[in-house]
KEFIZA-960320 format. One record per residue (C-alpha): residue number from 1; residue in three letters; x, y, z. Coordinates in Angstrom, 1 decimal. Each point is the difference from the previous one (the first is absolute). Layout:
N
<bati><seq>NUM</seq><type>ALA</type><xx>X</xx><yy>Y</yy><zz>Z</zz></bati>
...
//
This chain:
171
<bati><seq>1</seq><type>MET</type><xx>3.9</xx><yy>10.6</yy><zz>19.9</zz></bati>
<bati><seq>2</seq><type>ALA</type><xx>-3.4</xx><yy>-1.9</yy><zz>-0.5</zz></bati>
<bati><seq>3</seq><type>LEU</type><xx>1.1</xx><yy>-0.4</yy><zz>-3.7</zz></bati>
<bati><seq>4</seq><type>LYS</type><xx>3.5</xx><yy>-1.2</yy><zz>0.7</zz></bati>
<bati><seq>5</seq><type>TRP</type><xx>-1.5</xx><yy>-2.9</yy><zz>2.2</zz></bati>
<bati><seq>6</seq><type>LEU</type><xx>-2.3</xx><yy>-0.5</yy><zz>-2.9</zz></bati>
<bati><seq>7</seq><type>HIS</type><xx>2.5</xx><yy>-0.1</yy><zz>-2.5</zz></bati>
<bati><seq>8</seq><type>TRP</type><xx>2.3</xx><yy>-2.6</yy><zz>1.9</zz></bati>
<bati><seq>9</seq><type>GLY</type><xx>-3.0</xx><yy>-1.7</yy><zz>1.6</zz></bati>
<bati><seq>10</seq><type>ILE</type><xx>-1.3</xx><yy>-1.1</yy><zz>-3.4</zz></bati>
<bati><seq>11</seq><type>ILE</type><xx>3.2</xx><yy>-1.7</yy><zz>-1.4</zz></bati>
<bati><seq>12</seq><type>PRO</type><xx>0.1</xx><yy>-3.1</yy><zz>1.9</zz></bati>
<bati><seq>13</seq><type>PHE</type><xx>-3.6</xx><yy>-0.7</yy><zz>-1.1</zz></bati>
<bati><seq>14</seq><type>PHE</type><xx>1.0</xx><yy>0.9</yy><zz>-3.6</zz></bati>
<bati><seq>15</seq><type>VAL</type><xx>3.1</xx><yy>-2.3</yy><zz>0.0</zz></bati>
<bati><seq>16</seq><type>TRP</type><xx>-2.3</xx><yy>-2.8</yy><zz>1.5</zz></bati>
<bati><seq>17</seq><type>PHE</type><xx>-2.5</xx><yy>0.4</yy><zz>-2.9</zz></bati>
<bati><seq>18</seq><type>ILE</type><xx>2.8</xx><yy>-0.1</yy><zz>-2.5</zz></bati>
<bati><seq>19</seq><type>PHE</type><xx>1.3</xx><yy>-3.4</yy><zz>1.1</zz></bati>
<bati><seq>20</seq><type>ALA</type><xx>-3.3</xx><yy>-1.5</yy><zz>1.4</zz></bati>
<bati><seq>21</seq><type>ASP</type><xx>-1.6</xx><yy>-2.4</yy><zz>-2.4</zz></bati>
<bati><seq>22</seq><type>PRO</type><xx>-3.8</xx><yy>-0.5</yy><zz>1.1</zz></bati>
<bati><seq>23</seq><type>ASP</type><xx>-0.3</xx><yy>-3.2</yy><zz>-1.4</zz></bati>
<bati><seq>24</seq><type>ALA</type><xx>3.2</xx><yy>-1.7</yy><zz>1.9</zz></bati>
<bati><seq>25</seq><type>LEU</type><xx>-1.3</xx><yy>1.8</yy><zz>3.4</zz></bati>
<bati><seq>26</seq><type>ARG</type><xx>-3.1</xx><yy>-1.6</yy><zz>-0.5</zz></bati>
<bati><seq>27</seq><type>ARG</type><xx>1.6</xx><yy>-3.2</yy><zz>-0.2</zz></bati>
<bati><seq>28</seq><type>MET</type><xx>1.9</xx><yy>0.5</yy><zz>3.3</zz></bati>
<bati><seq>29</seq><type>GLY</type><xx>-3.2</xx><yy>0.2</yy><zz>1.9</zz></bati>
<bati><seq>30</seq><type>PRO</type><xx>-2.6</xx><yy>2.3</yy><zz>1.1</zz></bati>
<bati><seq>31</seq><type>ALA</type><xx>2.0</xx><yy>1.6</yy><zz>2.7</zz></bati>
<bati><seq>32</seq><type>VAL</type><xx>2.5</xx><yy>1.1</yy><zz>-2.6</zz></bati>
<bati><seq>33</seq><type>PHE</type><xx>-2.5</xx><yy>1.4</yy><zz>-2.3</zz></bati>
<bati><seq>34</seq><type>GLN</type><xx>-1.8</xx><yy>1.7</yy><zz>2.8</zz></bati>
<bati><seq>35</seq><type>PHE</type><xx>3.3</xx><yy>1.6</yy><zz>0.7</zz></bati>
<bati><seq>36</seq><type>HIS</type><xx>0.4</xx><yy>1.1</yy><zz>-3.6</zz></bati>
<bati><seq>37</seq><type>SER</type><xx>-3.7</xx><yy>1.4</yy><zz>0.2</zz></bati>
<bati><seq>38</seq><type>VAL</type><xx>0.7</xx><yy>2.1</yy><zz>3.0</zz></bati>
<bati><seq>39</seq><type>MET</type><xx>3.3</xx><yy>1.4</yy><zz>-1.7</zz></bati>
<bati><seq>40</seq><type>GLY</type><xx>-2.5</xx><yy>0.9</yy><zz>-2.9</zz></bati>
<bati><seq>41</seq><type>LEU</type><xx>-2.2</xx><yy>1.7</yy><zz>2.3</zz></bati>
<bati><seq>42</seq><type>ILE</type><xx>2.7</xx><yy>2.2</yy><zz>1.6</zz></bati>
<bati><seq>43</seq><type>PHE</type><xx>1.7</xx><yy>0.7</yy><zz>-3.6</zz></bati>
<bati><seq>44</seq><type>VAL</type><xx>-3.5</xx><yy>1.1</yy><zz>-1.2</zz></bati>
<bati><seq>45</seq><type>THR</type><xx>-0.7</xx><yy>2.2</yy><zz>3.0</zz></bati>
<bati><seq>46</seq><type>LEU</type><xx>3.5</xx><yy>1.6</yy><zz>-0.2</zz></bati>
<bati><seq>47</seq><type>ALA</type><xx>-0.6</xx><yy>0.6</yy><zz>-3.8</zz></bati>
<bati><seq>48</seq><type>LEU</type><xx>-3.5</xx><yy>1.6</yy><zz>0.6</zz></bati>
<bati><seq>49</seq><type>VAL</type><xx>1.5</xx><yy>2.3</yy><zz>2.8</zz></bati>
<bati><seq>50</seq><type>TRP</type><xx>2.7</xx><yy>1.1</yy><zz>-2.3</zz></bati>
<bati><seq>51</seq><type>THR</type><xx>-2.6</xx><yy>0.7</yy><zz>-2.6</zz></bati>
<bati><seq>52</seq><type>GLY</type><xx>-2.3</xx><yy>2.0</yy><zz>2.2</zz></bati>
<bati><seq>53</seq><type>LEU</type><xx>2.8</xx><yy>2.0</yy><zz>1.2</zz></bati>
<bati><seq>54</seq><type>TYR</type><xx>1.1</xx><yy>0.7</yy><zz>-3.5</zz></bati>
<bati><seq>55</seq><type>LEU</type><xx>-3.7</xx><yy>0.9</yy><zz>-1.0</zz></bati>
<bati><seq>56</seq><type>LYS</type><xx>-0.3</xx><yy>2.3</yy><zz>3.1</zz></bati>
<bati><seq>57</seq><type>ARG</type><xx>3.6</xx><yy>1.6</yy><zz>0.0</zz></bati>
<bati><seq>58</seq><type>GLY</type><xx>1.6</xx><yy>-0.6</yy><zz>-3.6</zz></bati>
<bati><seq>59</seq><type>LEU</type><xx>3.5</xx><yy>-1.2</yy><zz>-0.4</zz></bati>
<bati><seq>60</seq><type>ALA</type><xx>2.1</xx><yy>0.3</yy><zz>3.0</zz></bati>
<bati><seq>61</seq><type>SER</type><xx>3.1</xx><yy>-0.1</yy><zz>-1.9</zz></bati>
<bati><seq>62</seq><type>ARG</type><xx>1.4</xx><yy>2.9</yy><zz>-2.3</zz></bati>
<bati><seq>63</seq><type>PRO</type><xx>2.7</xx><yy>-0.2</yy><zz>-2.6</zz></bati>
<bati><seq>64</seq><type>GLY</type><xx>3.3</xx><yy>1.3</yy><zz>1.6</zz></bati>
<bati><seq>65</seq><type>PRO</type><xx>1.4</xx><yy>3.1</yy><zz>-1.6</zz></bati>
<bati><seq>66</seq><type>LYS</type><xx>3.0</xx><yy>-2.1</yy><zz>-1.3</zz></bati>
<bati><seq>67</seq><type>LEU</type><xx>-2.0</xx><yy>-2.0</yy><zz>-2.0</zz></bati>
<bati><seq>68</seq><type>PRO</type><xx>0.3</xx><yy>0.8</yy><zz>-3.9</zz></bati>
<bati><seq>69</seq><type>PRO</type><xx>-3.5</xx><yy>0.7</yy><zz>-1.6</zz></bati>
<bati><seq>70</seq><type>TRP</type><xx>-0.4</xx><yy>-3.6</yy><zz>-1.4</zz></bati>
<bati><seq>71</seq><type>ALA</type><xx>0.6</xx><yy>-1.5</yy><zz>3.5</zz></bati>
<bati><seq>72</seq><type>GLN</type><xx>-2.4</xx><yy>2.4</yy><zz>1.5</zz></bati>
<bati><seq>73</seq><type>ARG</type><xx>-2.6</xx><yy>-1.3</yy><zz>-2.5</zz></bati>
<bati><seq>74</seq><type>VAL</type><xx>1.0</xx><yy>-3.6</yy><zz>0.6</zz></bati>
<bati><seq>75</seq><type>HIS</type><xx>-0.3</xx><yy>0.8</yy><zz>3.8</zz></bati>
<bati><seq>76</seq><type>GLN</type><xx>-3.7</xx><yy>1.2</yy><zz>-0.3</zz></bati>
<bati><seq>77</seq><type>ILE</type><xx>-1.2</xx><yy>-2.6</yy><zz>-2.3</zz></bati>
<bati><seq>78</seq><type>MET</type><xx>1.8</xx><yy>-2.8</yy><zz>2.1</zz></bati>
<bati><seq>79</seq><type>HIS</type><xx>-1.4</xx><yy>1.0</yy><zz>3.3</zz></bati>
<bati><seq>80</seq><type>HIS</type><xx>-3.5</xx><yy>0.5</yy><zz>-1.5</zz></bati>
<bati><seq>81</seq><type>SER</type><xx>0.2</xx><yy>-3.5</yy><zz>-1.7</zz></bati>
<bati><seq>82</seq><type>LEU</type><xx>1.1</xx><yy>-1.6</yy><zz>3.3</zz></bati>
<bati><seq>83</seq><type>ILE</type><xx>-2.9</xx><yy>1.2</yy><zz>2.1</zz></bati>
<bati><seq>84</seq><type>TRP</type><xx>-2.5</xx><yy>-0.7</yy><zz>-2.8</zz></bati>
<bati><seq>85</seq><type>GLY</type><xx>1.6</xx><yy>-3.3</yy><zz>-0.6</zz></bati>
<bati><seq>86</seq><type>LEU</type><xx>-0.5</xx><yy>-1.1</yy><zz>3.4</zz></bati>
<bati><seq>87</seq><type>PHE</type><xx>-3.4</xx><yy>1.1</yy><zz>0.0</zz></bati>
<bati><seq>88</seq><type>LEU</type><xx>-0.8</xx><yy>-1.9</yy><zz>-3.1</zz></bati>
<bati><seq>89</seq><type>VAL</type><xx>1.7</xx><yy>-3.2</yy><zz>1.3</zz></bati>
<bati><seq>90</seq><type>ALA</type><xx>-2.5</xx><yy>0.4</yy><zz>3.2</zz></bati>
<bati><seq>91</seq><type>PHE</type><xx>-2.9</xx><yy>0.5</yy><zz>-2.3</zz></bati>
<bati><seq>92</seq><type>GLY</type><xx>1.3</xx><yy>-3.0</yy><zz>-2.0</zz></bati>
<bati><seq>93</seq><type>GLY</type><xx>-0.5</xx><yy>-2.3</yy><zz>3.1</zz></bati>
<bati><seq>94</seq><type>PHE</type><xx>-3.6</xx><yy>1.5</yy><zz>0.4</zz></bati>
<bati><seq>95</seq><type>LEU</type><xx>-0.8</xx><yy>-0.9</yy><zz>-3.6</zz></bati>
<bati><seq>96</seq><type>LEU</type><xx>1.4</xx><yy>-3.6</yy><zz>0.8</zz></bati>
<bati><seq>97</seq><type>GLY</type><xx>-2.6</xx><yy>-0.4</yy><zz>3.0</zz></bati>
<bati><seq>98</seq><type>LEU</type><xx>-2.7</xx><yy>1.5</yy><zz>-2.0</zz></bati>
<bati><seq>99</seq><type>THR</type><xx>0.3</xx><yy>-2.3</yy><zz>-2.9</zz></bati>
<bati><seq>100</seq><type>SER</type><xx>0.8</xx><yy>-3.1</yy><zz>2.2</zz></bati>
<bati><seq>101</seq><type>SER</type><xx>-2.5</xx><yy>-2.8</yy><zz>0.4</zz></bati>
<bati><seq>102</seq><type>VAL</type><xx>0.4</xx><yy>-0.1</yy><zz>4.0</zz></bati>
<bati><seq>103</seq><type>LEU</type><xx>0.4</xx><yy>2.8</yy><zz>2.4</zz></bati>
<bati><seq>104</seq><type>LEU</type><xx>3.5</xx><yy>0.9</yy><zz>0.5</zz></bati>
<bati><seq>105</seq><type>ARG</type><xx>0.9</xx><yy>1.5</yy><zz>3.4</zz></bati>
<bati><seq>106</seq><type>ALA</type><xx>3.4</xx><yy>2.0</yy><zz>0.4</zz></bati>
<bati><seq>107</seq><type>GLY</type><xx>1.8</xx><yy>-0.9</yy><zz>3.0</zz></bati>
<bati><seq>108</seq><type>GLY</type><xx>-2.8</xx><yy>-2.8</yy><zz>0.4</zz></bati>
<bati><seq>109</seq><type>VAL</type><xx>-2.3</xx><yy>2.6</yy><zz>1.5</zz></bati>
<bati><seq>110</seq><type>LEU</type><xx>-0.8</xx><yy>2.9</yy><zz>-2.2</zz></bati>
<bati><seq>111</seq><type>PRO</type><xx>-2.0</xx><yy>-0.8</yy><zz>-3.1</zz></bati>
<bati><seq>112</seq><type>ILE</type><xx>1.5</xx><yy>1.1</yy><zz>-3.2</zz></bati>
<bati><seq>113</seq><type>ALA</type><xx>-3.2</xx><yy>0.4</yy><zz>-2.2</zz></bati>
<bati><seq>114</seq><type>PRO</type><xx>-3.1</xx><yy>-1.8</yy><zz>-0.6</zz></bati>
<bati><seq>115</seq><type>PRO</type><xx>0.8</xx><yy>-2.8</yy><zz>-2.3</zz></bati>
<bati><seq>116</seq><type>MET</type><xx>-1.7</xx><yy>0.1</yy><zz>-3.4</zz></bati>
<bati><seq>117</seq><type>GLY</type><xx>1.3</xx><yy>-3.4</yy><zz>-1.2</zz></bati>
<bati><seq>118</seq><type>LEU</type><xx>1.5</xx><yy>0.9</yy><zz>-3.2</zz></bati>
<bati><seq>119</seq><type>PRO</type><xx>2.7</xx><yy>-2.3</yy><zz>-0.7</zz></bati>
<bati><seq>120</seq><type>HIS</type><xx>1.3</xx><yy>1.3</yy><zz>-3.4</zz></bati>
<bati><seq>121</seq><type>ALA</type><xx>0.2</xx><yy>3.7</yy><zz>1.1</zz></bati>
<bati><seq>122</seq><type>ASN</type><xx>1.5</xx><yy>-1.4</yy><zz>3.2</zz></bati>
<bati><seq>123</seq><type>ASP</type><xx>2.9</xx><yy>-1.7</yy><zz>-2.0</zz></bati>
<bati><seq>124</seq><type>VAL</type><xx>0.4</xx><yy>3.4</yy><zz>-2.0</zz></bati>
<bati><seq>125</seq><type>VAL</type><xx>0.1</xx><yy>2.0</yy><zz>3.1</zz></bati>
<bati><seq>126</seq><type>GLY</type><xx>2.4</xx><yy>-2.4</yy><zz>1.6</zz></bati>
<bati><seq>127</seq><type>TYR</type><xx>2.4</xx><yy>0.3</yy><zz>-3.0</zz></bati>
<bati><seq>128</seq><type>LEU</type><xx>-0.4</xx><yy>3.8</yy><zz>-0.1</zz></bati>
<bati><seq>129</seq><type>HIS</type><xx>0.8</xx><yy>0.3</yy><zz>3.8</zz></bati>
<bati><seq>130</seq><type>THR</type><xx>2.9</xx><yy>-2.3</yy><zz>-0.1</zz></bati>
<bati><seq>131</seq><type>TYR</type><xx>1.8</xx><yy>1.9</yy><zz>-2.8</zz></bati>
<bati><seq>132</seq><type>GLN</type><xx>-1.3</xx><yy>3.3</yy><zz>1.5</zz></bati>
<bati><seq>133</seq><type>PHE</type><xx>1.8</xx><yy>-0.7</yy><zz>3.1</zz></bati>
<bati><seq>134</seq><type>TYR</type><xx>3.2</xx><yy>-1.1</yy><zz>-1.7</zz></bati>
<bati><seq>135</seq><type>ALA</type><xx>0.1</xx><yy>3.0</yy><zz>-2.2</zz></bati>
<bati><seq>136</seq><type>LEU</type><xx>-0.4</xx><yy>2.2</yy><zz>3.2</zz></bati>
<bati><seq>137</seq><type>ALA</type><xx>3.0</xx><yy>-2.0</yy><zz>1.4</zz></bati>
<bati><seq>138</seq><type>GLY</type><xx>1.9</xx><yy>1.0</yy><zz>-3.0</zz></bati>
<bati><seq>139</seq><type>LEU</type><xx>-0.8</xx><yy>3.7</yy><zz>0.7</zz></bati>
<bati><seq>140</seq><type>VAL</type><xx>0.9</xx><yy>-0.5</yy><zz>3.7</zz></bati>
<bati><seq>141</seq><type>ILE</type><xx>3.5</xx><yy>-1.4</yy><zz>-1.0</zz></bati>
<bati><seq>142</seq><type>PHE</type><xx>0.4</xx><yy>3.1</yy><zz>-2.5</zz></bati>
<bati><seq>143</seq><type>HIS</type><xx>-1.2</xx><yy>2.3</yy><zz>2.8</zz></bati>
<bati><seq>144</seq><type>ALA</type><xx>2.7</xx><yy>-1.3</yy><zz>2.4</zz></bati>
<bati><seq>145</seq><type>MET</type><xx>2.6</xx><yy>0.2</yy><zz>-2.9</zz></bati>
<bati><seq>146</seq><type>PHE</type><xx>-0.9</xx><yy>3.5</yy><zz>-0.9</zz></bati>
<bati><seq>147</seq><type>HIS</type><xx>0.4</xx><yy>1.2</yy><zz>3.8</zz></bati>
<bati><seq>148</seq><type>LEU</type><xx>3.3</xx><yy>-1.8</yy><zz>0.4</zz></bati>
<bati><seq>149</seq><type>TRP</type><xx>1.1</xx><yy>1.7</yy><zz>-3.5</zz></bati>
<bati><seq>150</seq><type>ARG</type><xx>-1.3</xx><yy>3.0</yy><zz>1.7</zz></bati>
<bati><seq>151</seq><type>HIS</type><xx>2.2</xx><yy>-0.4</yy><zz>3.0</zz></bati>
<bati><seq>152</seq><type>THR</type><xx>3.2</xx><yy>-1.1</yy><zz>-1.7</zz></bati>
<bati><seq>153</seq><type>ALA</type><xx>0.1</xx><yy>2.0</yy><zz>-3.2</zz></bati>
<bati><seq>154</seq><type>LEU</type><xx>-1.7</xx><yy>3.2</yy><zz>1.3</zz></bati>
<bati><seq>155</seq><type>ARG</type><xx>1.1</xx><yy>-0.1</yy><zz>3.5</zz></bati>
<bati><seq>156</seq><type>ASP</type><xx>-3.2</xx><yy>1.6</yy><zz>1.0</zz></bati>
<bati><seq>157</seq><type>ASN</type><xx>-0.5</xx><yy>-1.9</yy><zz>3.3</zz></bati>
<bati><seq>158</seq><type>ALA</type><xx>-3.7</xx><yy>-1.0</yy><zz>-1.1</zz></bati>
<bati><seq>159</seq><type>LEU</type><xx>0.3</xx><yy>-3.4</yy><zz>1.7</zz></bati>
<bati><seq>160</seq><type>ARG</type><xx>0.3</xx><yy>1.8</yy><zz>3.3</zz></bati>
<bati><seq>161</seq><type>ILE</type><xx>-3.4</xx><yy>1.1</yy><zz>-0.1</zz></bati>
<bati><seq>162</seq><type>MET</type><xx>-1.6</xx><yy>-3.2</yy><zz>-0.1</zz></bati>
<bati><seq>163</seq><type>ALA</type><xx>2.6</xx><yy>-2.2</yy><zz>1.6</zz></bati>
<bati><seq>164</seq><type>PRO</type><xx>-0.4</xx><yy>-1.1</yy><zz>3.5</zz></bati>
<bati><seq>165</seq><type>ARG</type><xx>2.4</xx><yy>2.1</yy><zz>2.3</zz></bati>
<bati><seq>166</seq><type>ALA</type><xx>2.0</xx><yy>-2.8</yy><zz>0.9</zz></bati>
<bati><seq>167</seq><type>LEU</type><xx>1.4</xx><yy>-0.5</yy><zz>-3.6</zz></bati>
<bati><seq>168</seq><type>HIS</type><xx>0.7</xx><yy>3.9</yy><zz>-0.3</zz></bati>
<bati><seq>169</seq><type>ARG</type><xx>3.8</xx><yy>-0.6</yy><zz>0.8</zz></bati>
<bati><seq>170</seq><type>PHE</type><xx>0.3</xx><yy>-2.5</yy><zz>-2.8</zz></bati>
<bati><seq>171</seq><type>LEU</type><xx>-1.4</xx><yy>2.3</yy><zz>-2.7</zz></bati>
//
């Protein structure tokens, strides 16, 4: 049950960061950028909780019996990659704070890392962090399409496991 809440709870934050442009938000004023920072803190917290659960218990999902062997391999690789991808995006944010010239505070309260004042490294980390996030977004879209394929082509009801109960009648 906790994993289901975590799964669906992280989606709005993920969508926010797909469309949010930090430079545009900064121009909208400090309150808007502060909101963005709070969204980042919540997103990273959820990502780290998910990583912690994974490290403690392993993958919660198992390939279903209807999946062909190639899809079972894809299922395992995809889910491991999603969890590690979330962790690496969070770690990239830490590296942004570490290489920054000023002390960054997640949500305006939590210091991200002691700033080391490495502008070139900060540019490189920022570039990698951005593309890493969008690569993860591509994997998330692939993940959704994979499970929709399972549901429609194999009719294995896999979506019912993670979908909120209110949606079960439509599945």
